[in-house]
C-alpha positions, 0 to 999 in steps of 0.5 A: 073908910069913907062909906057910900049909901046903895042906889045910883051912887053906889052902883056906880062906886062899883062900877069903876072899881072903887069899893072894896066890900058891902055890907047891908041890912036884910029885912022881912018887909014886901013892899009890892015892886022893888028899886035895886040896891045899887041902880042899874049896873051894867057888868057883872059884879060877884061877891065872895060869900059872907064874912059877917052874919050876924041875926037880930031881931027879924033883920039879917046883917051881911059883910061881903068882900068884892071878889077881884 
């Protein structure tokens, strides 16, 4: 198992087709401006419906399989 953080490196690995699963934690915070989760991705990559969704205290943990 190899874990890669989001951002430009995560986007590059996703674009290369090397990602099997995406995990993200959703927290209700508004920053006023945003940054793309995977940086600048030029192609469409589809995720399956979440196969795990865990509710925490003001956080939602999600796990998606990358559609091939």
